[in-house]
C-alpha positions as CSV (number, residue, x, y, z in Angstrom):
1,X,0.0,0.0,0.0
2,X,1.4,3.4,-0.9
3,X,2.8,5.6,1.9
4,X,1.3,9.0,2.7
5,X,4.1,10.8,0.9
6,X,3.2,9.0,-2.3
7,X,-0.4,10.0,-2.1
8,X,0.7,13.6,-1.2
9,X,2.8,13.8,-4.3
10,X,0.0,12.4,-6.5
11,X,-2.3,15.1,-5.1
12,X,0.2,17.8,-5.6
13,X,0.7,16.9,-9.3
14,X,-3.0,16.4,-9.9
15,X,-3.7,19.8,-8.4
16,X,-1.1,21.5,-10.5
17,X,-2.5,19.8,-13.7
18,X,-6.2,20.1,-13.1
19,X,-7.1,22.9,-10.7
20,X,-8.9,25.8,-12.4
21,X,-9.5,23.9,-15.6
22,X,-12.8,22.6,-17.0
23,X,-13.2,18.9,-17.9
24,X,-13.8,18.1,-21.5
25,X,-14.1,14.4,-20.4
26,X,-15.1,13.1,-17.0
27,X,-15.7,9.4,-17.0
28,X,-16.2,7.3,-13.9
29,X,-15.8,3.6,-14.7
30,X,-16.4,2.2,-11.3
31,X,-19.5,0.0,-11.2
32,X,-21.3,2.2,-8.6
33,X,-20.6,5.4,-10.5
34,X,-20.8,4.7,-14.2
35,X,-24.0,6.8,-14.6
36,X,-22.1,10.0,-13.6
37,X,-20.6,12.2,-16.3
38,X,-18.3,15.0,-14.9
39,X,-17.6,16.7,-18.3
40,X,-18.2,20.4,-18.1
41,X,-17.3,20.7,-14.4
42,X,-14.3,22.7,-13.3
43,X,-11.8,21.2,-10.9
44,X,-11.3,23.6,-8.0
45,X,-8.5,21.6,-6.3
46,X,-7.1,18.2,-5.3
47,X,-6.3,17.6,-1.7
48,X,-4.7,14.6,0.1
49,X,-5.7,13.6,3.6
50,X,-3.5,10.8,4.8
51,X,-3.8,8.1,2.2
52,X,-7.0,9.5,0.7
53,X,-7.4,12.0,-2.2
54,X,-10.2,14.4,-2.8
55,X,-10.7,15.9,-6.3
56,X,-13.1,18.8,-5.8
57,X,-15.4,20.3,-8.4
58,X,-17.2,23.6,-8.8
59,X,-20.7,22.0,-8.3
60,X,-19.9,21.3,-4.7
61,X,-19.0,17.7,-5.1
62,X,-15.8,15.8,-4.5
63,X,-14.4,12.6,-6.0
64,X,-12.8,10.5,-3.3
65,X,-10.1,7.9,-4.2
66,X,-7.9,5.6,-2.2
67,X,-5.0,3.7,-3.7
68,X,-5.2,0.5,-1.5
69,X,-2.6,-1.9,-2.7
70,X,-2.4,-1.3,-6.4
71,X,-4.2,1.9,-7.2
72,X,-2.5,4.9,-8.9
73,X,-3.2,8.2,-10.7
74,X,-1.3,8.8,-13.9
75,X,-1.0,12.1,-15.8
76,X,-0.7,12.2,-19.6
77,X,-0.9,14.6,-22.5
78,X,-3.9,14.1,-24.8
79,X,-3.2,11.3,-27.3
80,X,-0.4,9.7,-25.2
81,X,-0.4,6.0,-24.7
82,X,-1.4,4.9,-21.2
83,X,1.2,3.0,-19.2
84,X,-1.4,0.6,-17.8
85,X,-4.1,-1.4,-19.6
86,X,-7.4,0.4,-20.2
87,X,-9.6,-2.1,-18.4
88,X,-7.9,-1.1,-15.1
89,X,-9.0,2.6,-15.5
90,X,-11.7,3.6,-13.0
91,X,-11.7,7.4,-13.7
92,X,-10.7,9.6,-16.6
93,X,-10.5,13.3,-16.1
94,X,-9.4,15.2,-19.1
95,X,-8.9,19.0,-19.7
96,X,-7.8,20.6,-22.9
97,X,-4.1,19.7,-22.3
98,X,-3.9,17.1,-19.6
99,X,-5.5,13.7,-18.9
100,X,-5.6,12.2,-15.4
101,X,-6.3,8.5,-15.3
102,X,-7.1,6.6,-12.1
103,X,-6.1,3.0,-12.3
104,X,-7.3,0.2,-10.0
105,X,-9.1,2.6,-7.7
106,X,-11.3,0.1,-5.9
107,X,-12.5,2.7,-3.4
108,X,-14.1,5.5,-5.4
109,X,-16.9,7.8,-4.1
110,X,-18.7,10.9,-5.4
111,X,-20.0,12.9,-2.5
112,X,-20.8,16.5,-1.4
113,X,-17.5,18.3,-0.6
114,X,-19.1,19.3,2.7
115,X,-19.4,15.6,3.6
116,X,-15.7,14.6,3.1
117,X,-15.4,14.2,6.9
118,X,-17.7,11.2,6.7
119,X,-14.9,9.3,5.0
120,X,-11.8,10.7,6.8
121,X,-13.2,12.1,10.1
122,X,-12.1,9.0,12.0
123,X,-8.4,9.4,11.0
124,X,-5.7,10.7,13.3
125,X,-3.8,13.9,12.4
126,X,-2.4,13.9,8.9
127,X,1.4,13.8,9.3
128,X,1.8,15.8,6.1
129,X,-0.9,18.4,6.9
130,X,0.6,21.8,5.8
131,X,-1.1,23.4,8.8
132,X,0.4,21.0,11.4
133,X,0.9,22.7,14.7
134,X,0.7,22.3,18.4
135,X,-2.9,21.0,18.3
136,X,-1.9,18.3,15.9
137,X,1.0,17.3,18.1
138,X,-1.3,17.1,21.1
139,X,-3.9,15.0,19.4
140,X,-1.4,12.6,17.9
141,X,0.2,12.2,21.4
142,X,-3.3,11.6,23.0
143,X,-4.2,8.9,20.4
144,X,-0.8,7.3,20.5
145,X,-0.5,7.0,24.3
146,X,-4.1,5.7,24.5
147,X,-2.8,2.5,22.8
148,X,-0.4,1.9,25.6
149,X,-0.9,-1.9,25.6
150,X,-0.5,-2.2,21.8
151,X,2.6,-3.0,19.9
152,X,4.6,-0.1,18.5
153,X,4.7,-1.5,15.0
154,X,1.0,-1.9,14.8
155,X,0.3,1.5,16.3
156,X,2.5,3.2,13.7
157,X,0.3,1.6,11.0
158,X,-3.0,2.6,12.6
159,X,-4.4,5.5,10.6
160,X,-6.7,6.4,13.4
161,X,-3.7,7.4,15.4
162,X,-1.6,9.2,12.8
163,X,-2.5,9.2,9.1
164,X,0.1,8.6,6.5
165,X,2.6,5.9,7.6
166,X,2.8,2.5,5.8
167,X,5.0,-0.6,6.2
168,X,8.1,1.0,4.8
169,X,8.3,3.8,7.3
170,X,7.0,1.8,10.3
171,X,9.9,-0.7,9.9
172,X,12.6,1.9,9.5
173,X,11.2,4.1,12.2
174,X,11.5,1.2,14.7
175,X,15.0,0.6,13.6
176,X,15.9,4.3,14.1
177,X,14.4,4.2,17.5
178,X,16.4,1.1,18.4
179,X,13.3,-0.8,19.3
180,X,11.6,-3.9,17.9
181,X,8.1,-3.4,16.5
182,X,6.8,-5.7,19.2
183,X,7.7,-3.2,22.1
184,X,4.4,-2.1,23.8
185,X,3.7,1.6,23.7
186,X,3.7,1.8,27.5
187,X,7.5,1.1,27.4
188,X,8.3,4.1,25.2
189,X,10.1,7.0,26.9
190,X,9.6,9.6,24.2
191,X,6.4,9.4,22.2
192,X,6.6,13.0,21.0
193,X,10.0,12.0,19.5
194,X,8.3,9.1,17.7
195,X,5.7,11.5,16.2
196,X,8.4,14.0,15.2
197,X,10.5,11.3,13.5
198,X,7.5,10.0,11.6
199,X,6.7,13.5,10.3
200,X,10.3,14.2,9.4
201,X,10.8,11.0,7.4
202,X,7.5,11.5,5.5
203,X,8.2,15.2,4.9
204,X,11.7,14.6,3.5
205,X,10.3,12.4,0.7
206,X,7.0,14.1,-0.1
207,X,8.1,16.0,-3.1
208,X,9.8,13.2,-5.1
209,X,8.8,9.7,-6.1
210,X,11.9,8.1,-4.6
211,X,11.8,7.3,-0.8
212,X,14.8,7.1,1.5
213,X,15.1,6.7,5.3
214,X,18.9,6.5,5.2
215,X,19.5,9.8,3.4
216,X,20.8,8.0,0.3
217,X,18.9,7.4,-2.9
218,X,21.6,5.1,-4.4
219,X,20.3,1.7,-5.5
220,X,20.1,-0.7,-2.6
221,X,20.9,2.0,0.0
222,X,17.6,3.8,0.6
223,X,16.3,1.7,3.6
224,X,17.7,0.6,6.9
225,X,15.8,-2.7,7.3
226,X,12.7,-2.6,5.1
227,X,12.9,-5.4,2.5
228,X,16.4,-6.4,3.5
229,X,15.7,-9.8,5.1
230,X,18.8,-11.9,5.4
231,X,21.1,-9.1,4.4
232,X,23.6,-7.5,6.9
233,X,22.5,-4.6,9.1
234,X,24.0,-1.4,7.8
235,X,25.2,-0.6,11.3
236,X,26.4,-3.8,12.9
237,X,26.4,-6.4,10.1
238,X,23.9,-8.8,11.8
239,X,21.5,-10.4,9.4
240,X,18.2,-8.7,9.2
241,X,15.3,-10.9,10.3
242,X,11.7,-11.0,9.1
243,X,8.4,-12.1,10.6
244,X,4.7,-11.2,10.4
245,X,3.2,-8.9,12.9
246,X,-0.5,-8.7,13.5
247,X,-3.5,-10.9,13.0
248,X,-4.6,-12.2,9.6
249,X,-5.7,-10.9,7.2
250,X,-4.0,-7.6,8.3
251,X,-0.7,-9.2,9.3
252,X,2.3,-7.3,7.8
253,X,5.8,-8.4,6.9
254,X,8.2,-7.0,9.5
255,X,11.9,-6.5,9.3
256,X,14.3,-5.8,12.2
257,X,17.9,-6.1,13.4
258,X,18.1,-8.4,16.4
259,X,21.2,-6.6,17.7
260,X,20.4,-2.9,17.1
261,X,16.8,-3.1,18.1
262,X,15.9,-4.0,21.7
263,X,12.7,-5.6,22.9
264,X,10.5,-8.6,22.3
265,X,10.6,-10.4,19.0
266,X,9.4,-13.7,17.6
267,X,11.8,-16.6,18.0
268,X,13.4,-17.6,14.7
269,X,11.8,-20.6,13.1
270,X,13.9,-23.8,13.1
271,X,15.1,-24.5,9.6
272,X,14.3,-27.9,8.1
273,X,17.8,-29.4,7.4
274,X,16.5,-32.8,6.3
275,X,14.9,-36.0,7.7
276,X,15.5,-36.8,11.3
277,X,15.2,-40.6,10.9
278,X,16.2,-43.1,8.3
279,X,19.2,-43.1,6.0
280,X,20.7,-39.7,5.1
281,X,19.0,-38.2,2.1
282,X,16.1,-40.7,2.2
283,X,12.6,-40.5,3.5
284,X,11.6,-42.6,6.5
285,X,10.1,-46.0,5.7
286,X,6.5,-45.9,4.6
287,X,6.6,-42.3,3.4
288,X,8.1,-42.7,0.0
289,X,6.1,-41.8,-3.1
290,X,4.5,-44.6,-5.1
């Protein structure tokens, strides 16, 4: 699932391309919205809220989209070939000189702009909110500490606490904190520091498609532990471990360094090195294939 900075950048680019322009084509290909034609409406703006996007129109309505795992908005010039197959398109918003195509947008809603809160009002403070201030800090702190019995890695992913973090950032944030994702929130000594670090990492990547938590954009050097299972830790050389955290179907792949990160963690699974009984390299009697 895209991180909040990816959605922020998509919203920024869509806003620059569409805001203030009338649609010459406004198709919604989602099964619930196929009867709606947005042609003739003017886009007044595109605004991200956490991992949600709202494209607003001058008739007082908004088109809400969420990327989920595989969704995306692409921008083209009229006549350009799309980079994804046409049957994945769920929305096509075209002005005289730009075409915005929303692919694989499973969550697509058309609603009054005044009712946007019904879809995002449950979210915690948006970590990339340009108006972030002391009130946002206080609300994020309140929601975070209220999960004192929950595991840190799961709380970082909970959009009702802070909106915007995904699996990439939650893994590397835990590494930078020196804590395993299974540490309970009650054991944290600096929750405001966790919130500030989360904001800093997202903000540092919000204006570019590449994401780094290490400060390097060189191939293979962008992340501390994320997607580095079995590879040496960048700090100590210990092999990065991986396990799932959370209950199915929401369990997420988790990465951590068992030396640099303190706290509880799953025991490594015993590797199957071969049959325990019978001749080496042969199955025990009675289990051979016919």
